[in-house]
C-alpha positions as CSV (number, residue, x, y, z in Angstrom):
1,M,21.0,9.3,-18.5
2,K,17.6,9.7,-20.0
3,V,15.1,7.8,-17.8
4,A,11.4,7.1,-18.3
5,V,9.1,6.1,-15.4
6,V,5.9,4.5,-16.5
7,G,3.2,4.9,-13.8
8,L,3.2,8.2,-11.8
9,G,1.3,6.9,-8.8
10,Q,2.2,7.3,-5.2
11,I,5.4,5.3,-5.7
12,G,6.2,6.1,-9.3
13,L,6.2,9.9,-9.0
14,P,8.7,9.8,-6.0
15,L,10.9,7.5,-8.1
16,A,10.8,10.0,-10.9
17,V,11.7,12.8,-8.5
18,Q,14.5,10.7,-7.0
19,Y,16.1,10.1,-10.4
20,A,15.7,13.7,-11.6
21,S,17.2,14.9,-8.3
22,R,20.4,12.9,-9.2
23,G,20.6,14.9,-12.4
24,H,19.0,12.5,-14.9
25,T,16.5,13.7,-17.4
26,V,13.2,12.0,-16.6
27,T,10.0,11.6,-18.5
28,G,7.0,10.3,-16.4
29,C,4.2,8.5,-18.2
30,D,0.7,8.1,-16.8
31,V,-2.7,7.3,-18.3
32,D,-4.4,10.0,-16.1
33,P,-4.3,13.4,-17.8
34,D,-4.9,15.2,-14.5
35,V,-1.8,13.6,-13.0
36,V,0.3,14.5,-16.1
37,A,-1.1,18.1,-16.1
38,A,-0.3,18.5,-12.4
39,V,3.3,17.2,-12.8
40,N,4.0,19.5,-15.8
41,G,2.6,22.4,-13.7
42,G,5.0,21.6,-10.9
43,R,2.1,20.6,-8.6
44,P,2.1,17.3,-6.7
45,P,-0.8,15.2,-7.8
46,H,-0.5,13.1,-4.6
47,P,0.1,15.7,-1.8
48,G,1.7,14.8,1.4
49,E,4.7,12.8,0.2
50,A,7.7,14.0,2.2
51,E,10.4,15.7,0.0
52,V,8.5,15.2,-3.2
53,D,6.2,18.2,-2.7
54,E,9.2,20.4,-2.1
55,R,11.4,19.1,-4.9
56,L,8.9,18.7,-7.7
57,P,8.4,22.4,-8.7
58,Q,12.1,23.1,-9.1
59,L,12.8,19.9,-11.0
60,V,10.1,20.7,-13.5
61,A,11.3,24.3,-13.8
62,D,14.8,23.1,-14.5
63,G,13.6,20.8,-17.3
64,L,14.7,17.6,-15.5
65,L,11.2,16.2,-15.1
66,T,8.3,16.2,-17.6
67,A,5.2,14.0,-18.0
68,T,3.1,12.6,-20.8
69,T,0.1,10.4,-21.3
70,D,1.8,8.7,-24.3
71,D,3.9,5.8,-23.1
72,R,5.4,5.2,-26.5
73,D,6.5,8.7,-26.9
74,G,7.7,9.0,-23.3
75,V,10.1,6.0,-23.5
76,A,11.5,6.9,-27.0
77,G,15.2,7.4,-26.7
78,A,15.3,6.4,-23.0
79,D,18.4,4.6,-21.7
80,V,16.4,3.1,-18.9
81,V,12.6,2.6,-18.5
82,V,11.3,1.9,-15.0
83,V,7.8,0.4,-15.0
84,I,5.6,0.6,-11.9
85,V,2.1,-0.1,-13.1
86,P,-0.2,-1.9,-10.7
87,V,-0.8,-5.6,-10.7
88,A,-3.8,-6.3,-8.5
89,V,-6.3,-9.1,-7.7
90,D,-9.9,-9.0,-8.8
91,A,-13.0,-9.7,-6.8
92,E,-12.3,-13.4,-7.0
93,R,-8.7,-12.8,-5.8
94,Q,-7.3,-13.8,-9.2
95,V,-4.2,-12.0,-10.4
96,D,-5.1,-9.3,-13.0
97,F,-2.2,-8.5,-15.4
98,G,-4.3,-6.3,-17.7
99,A,-2.7,-2.9,-16.9
100,I,0.9,-4.1,-16.8
101,D,0.5,-6.2,-20.0
102,A,-0.8,-3.1,-21.8
103,A,1.9,-0.8,-20.5
104,T,4.6,-3.4,-21.4
105,R,3.4,-3.6,-25.0
106,E,3.4,0.2,-25.2
107,V,6.9,0.4,-23.8
108,G,8.1,-2.3,-26.2
109,S,6.7,-0.5,-29.2
110,G,8.6,2.7,-28.2
111,I,12.0,1.7,-27.0
112,G,15.2,1.4,-29.1
113,S,18.2,-1.0,-29.2
114,G,20.1,-1.1,-25.9
115,T,17.3,-0.1,-23.6
116,L,17.2,-1.4,-20.1
117,V,13.7,-2.0,-18.8
118,I,13.2,-2.5,-15.0
119,F,10.0,-3.7,-13.5
120,E,9.4,-2.4,-9.9
121,T,5.8,-3.5,-9.7
122,T,5.4,-6.5,-7.3
123,L,4.9,-9.6,-9.4
124,P,4.1,-13.3,-9.0
125,V,7.3,-15.4,-9.2
126,G,8.4,-16.0,-12.8
127,T,6.5,-13.0,-14.3
128,T,9.5,-10.9,-15.4
129,R,11.2,-13.7,-17.3
130,D,8.3,-15.7,-18.6
131,R,5.6,-13.1,-19.3
132,L,7.0,-9.5,-19.5
133,A,10.3,-10.0,-21.1
134,P,8.7,-12.0,-24.0
135,L,6.1,-9.2,-24.4
136,L,8.8,-6.6,-24.6
137,A,10.7,-8.7,-27.2
138,R,7.7,-9.2,-29.4
139,A,6.6,-5.5,-29.3
140,S,10.1,-4.2,-29.9
141,G,11.6,-6.8,-32.2
142,L,14.7,-6.8,-29.9
143,T,16.4,-9.8,-28.4
144,P,16.8,-10.1,-24.6
145,E,20.4,-10.0,-23.4
146,R,21.6,-8.8,-26.8
147,D,20.0,-5.5,-27.5
148,L,17.2,-5.5,-24.9
149,F,17.9,-5.7,-21.2
150,V,15.3,-6.6,-18.6
151,A,15.5,-6.6,-14.8
152,F,13.3,-6.7,-11.7
153,S,13.7,-4.7,-8.6
154,P,10.8,-4.6,-6.1
155,E,9.7,-1.4,-4.5
156,R,10.1,-1.7,-0.7
157,V,8.9,1.7,0.4
158,L,5.9,3.2,2.2
159,V,3.7,6.0,0.9
160,G,4.5,9.2,2.7
161,R,8.2,8.5,3.2
162,V,9.3,7.0,-0.2
163,L,12.5,9.0,-0.6
164,A,13.6,8.3,2.9
165,D,12.9,4.6,2.5
166,L,14.9,4.5,-0.7
167,R,17.9,5.7,1.3
168,R,17.2,3.4,4.2
169,Y,16.6,0.0,2.7
170,P,18.8,-2.1,0.4
171,K,17.8,-2.1,-3.3
172,V,17.2,-5.7,-4.3
173,V,17.8,-6.3,-8.0
174,A,18.3,-9.0,-10.6
175,G,18.3,-9.2,-14.3
176,I,17.2,-12.0,-16.7
177,G,20.8,-12.5,-17.5
178,P,24.3,-11.3,-16.5
179,E,24.3,-8.2,-18.7
180,S,20.8,-7.1,-17.6
181,T,21.9,-7.5,-14.0
182,A,25.1,-5.5,-14.5
183,R,23.2,-2.7,-16.2
184,A,20.5,-2.6,-13.6
185,R,23.0,-2.4,-10.8
186,A,24.8,0.4,-12.5
187,F,21.6,2.3,-13.0
188,Y,20.6,2.2,-9.4
189,E,24.2,3.2,-8.3
190,A,23.7,6.3,-10.5
191,A,20.1,7.0,-9.7
192,L,19.9,6.4,-5.9
193,D,21.7,8.4,-3.2
194,P,25.4,7.6,-2.6
195,G,25.8,5.0,0.1
196,T,22.5,3.1,-0.8
197,E,23.1,-0.6,-0.7
198,I,22.5,-2.4,-4.0
199,R,21.8,-6.0,-3.2
200,V,22.1,-8.3,-6.3
201,V,20.3,-11.6,-6.0
202,S,20.7,-14.6,-8.3
203,S,17.7,-14.3,-10.5
204,T,14.6,-12.3,-11.2
205,E,12.6,-15.1,-9.6
206,A,14.5,-14.7,-6.4
207,A,14.0,-10.9,-6.5
208,E,10.2,-11.4,-7.1
209,M,9.9,-13.8,-4.2
210,T,11.9,-11.5,-1.9
211,K,9.1,-8.9,-2.0
212,L,6.4,-11.6,-1.7
213,A,8.2,-13.2,1.2
214,E,8.7,-10.0,3.2
215,T,5.1,-8.8,2.7
216,T,3.5,-12.2,3.4
217,Y,5.6,-12.5,6.5
218,R,3.9,-9.4,7.9
219,D,0.5,-10.6,7.0
220,V,1.1,-14.0,8.7
221,N,2.6,-12.3,11.7
222,I,-0.4,-9.9,12.0
223,A,-2.7,-12.9,11.7
224,L,-0.9,-14.6,14.6
225,A,-1.2,-11.4,16.7
226,N,-4.9,-11.3,15.9
227,E,-5.3,-14.9,17.0
228,Y,-3.5,-14.0,20.2
229,A,-5.8,-11.0,20.6
230,R,-9.0,-13.0,20.3
231,Y,-7.6,-15.6,22.7
232,A,-6.7,-12.9,25.2
233,A,-10.0,-11.2,24.9
234,E,-11.8,-14.4,25.9
235,R,-9.7,-14.6,29.1
236,G,-9.5,-11.0,30.3
237,I,-5.8,-10.6,29.3
238,D,-4.3,-7.5,27.8
239,V,-2.7,-8.8,24.6
240,I,-0.5,-5.7,24.2
241,E,1.0,-6.3,27.6
242,V,1.7,-9.9,26.5
243,I,3.2,-9.0,23.2
244,D,5.4,-6.3,24.7
245,A,6.6,-8.8,27.3
246,A,7.2,-11.5,24.7
247,N,9.1,-9.2,22.4
248,S,11.5,-8.4,25.2
249,Q,13.0,-11.8,24.2
250,P,15.2,-11.2,21.1
251,Y,13.8,-14.1,19.1
252,S,10.2,-12.8,19.4
253,H,8.9,-10.3,16.9
254,V,5.1,-10.4,17.3
255,H,3.4,-7.6,15.4
256,R,0.3,-5.7,16.6
257,P,-3.3,-6.9,16.2
258,G,-5.9,-4.8,14.5
259,V,-9.3,-4.6,12.9
260,G,-7.9,-5.6,9.5
261,V,-5.1,-5.2,7.1
262,G,-5.2,-2.7,4.2
263,G,-3.1,-1.2,1.5
264,H,-1.9,-2.2,-1.9
265,C,0.6,-4.7,-0.5
266,I,-0.1,-6.9,2.5
267,P,-3.7,-7.9,1.7
268,V,-2.9,-8.5,-2.0
269,Y,0.6,-10.1,-2.5
270,P,0.0,-13.3,-0.5
271,Y,-2.4,-14.3,-3.3
272,F,0.5,-14.0,-5.7
273,L,2.2,-16.8,-3.8
274,F,-0.5,-19.3,-3.2
275,A,-2.5,-18.7,-6.4
276,D,-0.2,-21.2,-8.2
277,S,0.7,-23.2,-5.1
278,P,-2.3,-25.0,-3.6
279,D,-0.1,-26.6,-0.9
280,M,0.9,-23.3,0.6
281,Q,-1.3,-23.1,3.7
282,L,-0.2,-20.5,6.2
283,P,-0.6,-17.4,3.9
284,R,-4.1,-18.6,2.9
285,V,-5.2,-19.0,6.5
286,A,-3.6,-15.7,7.5
287,R,-5.7,-13.9,4.9
288,Q,-8.8,-15.5,6.3
289,V,-8.0,-14.5,9.8
290,N,-7.1,-10.9,9.0
291,D,-10.2,-10.5,6.7
292,G,-12.3,-11.8,9.5
293,M,-11.3,-9.2,12.1
294,A,-13.9,-6.7,11.0
295,Q,-16.7,-9.2,11.7
296,W,-15.1,-10.0,15.0
297,A,-15.1,-6.3,15.9
298,V,-18.8,-5.9,15.0
299,A,-19.6,-9.0,17.1
300,A,-17.7,-7.5,20.0
301,A,-19.9,-4.4,19.7
302,E,-23.0,-6.5,19.7
303,R,-21.8,-8.3,22.8
304,S,-21.5,-5.0,24.6
305,L,-24.6,-3.2,23.3
306,G,-26.9,-5.9,21.9
307,S,-28.3,-5.7,18.4
308,L,-27.1,-2.9,16.2
309,R,-30.1,-3.0,14.0
310,D,-31.2,0.5,13.1
311,Q,-28.5,1.9,15.3
312,P,-26.2,4.8,14.2
313,V,-22.6,3.7,14.2
314,L,-19.5,5.6,13.1
315,V,-16.3,4.4,11.3
316,L,-13.5,6.7,12.2
317,G,-11.0,6.6,9.3
318,V,-11.5,5.4,5.8
319,A,-7.8,5.3,4.9
320,Y,-6.0,2.0,5.3
321,R,-3.5,3.4,7.8
322,G,-3.0,6.6,9.8
323,D,-2.4,9.9,8.2
324,V,-2.3,8.9,4.6
325,R,-4.9,9.6,1.9
326,E,-5.0,6.1,0.5
327,D,-7.9,3.6,1.0
328,A,-6.8,0.6,-1.2
329,F,-8.3,-2.6,0.4
330,S,-9.0,-0.6,3.6
331,S,-10.6,-2.6,6.4
332,A,-13.0,0.3,6.7
333,Y,-14.9,-1.3,3.8
334,A,-15.0,-4.7,5.5
335,L,-16.3,-2.9,8.7
336,R,-18.9,-1.0,6.6
337,D,-20.2,-4.2,5.0
338,A,-20.3,-6.2,8.3
339,L,-22.2,-3.3,10.0
340,H,-24.6,-3.2,7.1
341,V,-25.2,-6.9,7.5
342,A,-25.9,-6.3,11.2
343,G,-28.5,-3.7,10.2
344,A,-26.7,-0.6,11.4
345,R,-26.8,2.8,9.9
346,V,-23.1,3.4,9.0
347,H,-21.6,6.9,9.2
348,G,-18.0,7.6,8.2
349,H,-15.5,10.3,9.0
350,D,-11.9,10.9,7.7
351,P,-10.1,14.2,7.8
352,H,-8.4,13.3,4.5
353,Y,-11.6,12.8,2.6
354,T,-14.5,15.1,1.7
355,D,-18.1,14.4,2.5
356,E,-18.7,13.7,-1.2
357,E,-15.9,11.2,-1.2
358,L,-17.2,9.5,1.9
359,A,-20.7,9.3,0.4
360,A,-19.3,7.8,-2.8
361,R,-17.8,5.1,-0.6
362,R,-21.2,4.3,0.9
363,F,-20.7,6.0,4.3
364,V,-23.1,8.6,5.6
365,P,-20.7,11.6,6.1
366,W,-20.4,12.6,9.8
367,Q,-19.1,15.8,11.4
368,L,-18.7,16.3,15.2
369,D,-20.4,19.7,15.2
370,A,-23.5,18.4,13.4
371,G,-25.0,16.9,16.6
372,T,-25.7,13.5,15.0
373,Q,-26.4,10.7,17.5
374,I,-23.9,7.8,17.4
375,K,-24.3,4.6,19.4
376,A,-20.9,3.1,18.8
377,A,-17.7,4.3,17.1
378,F,-15.0,2.1,15.5
379,L,-11.6,3.5,15.3
380,Q,-10.3,2.1,12.0
381,A,-7.4,4.4,11.0
382,D,-5.2,5.8,13.8
383,H,-5.0,9.4,12.3
384,A,-3.4,11.8,14.7
385,A,-6.6,13.9,14.7
386,Y,-8.4,11.1,16.5
387,R,-6.0,10.8,19.5
388,D,-7.4,14.0,21.0
389,L,-11.0,13.6,19.7
390,D,-13.5,14.6,22.4
391,L,-15.4,11.3,22.6
392,G,-17.6,12.6,25.3
393,G,-18.8,15.3,22.9
394,I,-20.3,12.7,20.4
395,P,-24.0,12.7,21.2
396,G,-25.3,9.3,22.5
397,L,-21.9,7.5,22.2
398,E,-21.9,4.5,24.5
399,L,-19.0,2.4,23.1
400,V,-15.7,2.7,21.3
401,I,-14.1,-0.2,19.5
402,D,-10.5,0.7,19.2
403,G,-9.5,-1.2,16.1
404,R,-5.9,0.0,16.2
405,N,-5.3,0.0,20.0
406,A,-4.4,3.6,19.5
407,L,-6.5,5.3,22.2
408,D,-6.0,5.6,25.9
409,P,-8.5,3.2,27.5
410,A,-8.6,5.3,30.7
411,A,-9.3,8.5,28.8
412,V,-12.1,6.9,26.9
413,R,-13.7,5.6,30.1
414,A,-13.2,8.9,31.8
415,A,-15.4,10.4,29.0
416,G,-18.2,8.0,30.1
417,V,-17.8,5.7,27.1
418,Q,-17.2,1.9,27.2
419,Y,-13.8,0.9,25.7
420,V,-13.1,-2.3,23.8
421,G,-9.7,-2.8,22.2
422,I,-8.5,-5.6,20.0
423,G,-7.5,-8.1,22.6
424,R,-7.4,-5.6,25.5
């Protein structure tokens, strides 16, 4: 088949590599000319993605994968178009369809009769059928379920291990009608590795809600763990001990508490659910709880040290999770803002970001060998590099707030530093 992938981000490029690895001719489309140039040069624009970095050069050399900034040209003649362009929320937490609407119009203006268009972007329920399929039909002049076929299949993978997750998790899919569904199923059977389960659900609405349900479940579960952590902290109980003991019972699956929830998914997609459902309460409260953990951590530091006004503090890790170079909705920014409100001088460090990038994110760049005095450090991302960090070598350090419960409390204390975990 000839396949077009619209959106060569940290999920879209691995999808393009997967399809090309199965022998299909793939054109990737992206608005960023640097991304397109890197792909066409056989260089990964998002280094660190397992298997993609190794496969990309050969796929490009073999002519199975090319890239363009022109969506209309890129989808011309394609049998299947997979769209994975972001839908985000704005500062007021309102859903922003701008990017995907524009991409959908471009796709519609370039496709021909018989094309299957699959949206993998996470969407509010009803978006595929009620918004995007009509946009495609108007732009293309084609009729859905007659000469235009539209489906939805949520991406369910993590950055850094996308191709492994494609093999590991069932591929949920549904079309806007029976023919769209059948064609989408056949595509994934041909484009994913043999043995991958293709799970067809009854409607695009059910497929859309599947992704929102699984993501929001994690957010609500983490919020519950954070509530447990705050309760335990007030009573001198180690919440990790409690959670591990509780989870020894097979019906308990309590997640881990932390200083916040980041990434493109968990802190965003609950808004897709309750934006049009004012009666939905738990996801809304969970967002408030998880967003409030940064302020709780700063308050914990103030309880231990007193006022942080004019004190140098350090945020370890700008990325939203360990050992990835991705900072979307990272709780590092909520920590930074809460520390600024407390009057602190906020330094930042992350082995995956340059000093210039840290400064652009409103952190004072910090390096261990610079001799900069630090009063308190907040572990925000559990990068492997921080597990062996010589905390005793940080001049002036009195307190570590372990925002991911990733450090050994005894080792921290042995370095002459106070330790406060989340609920420990």
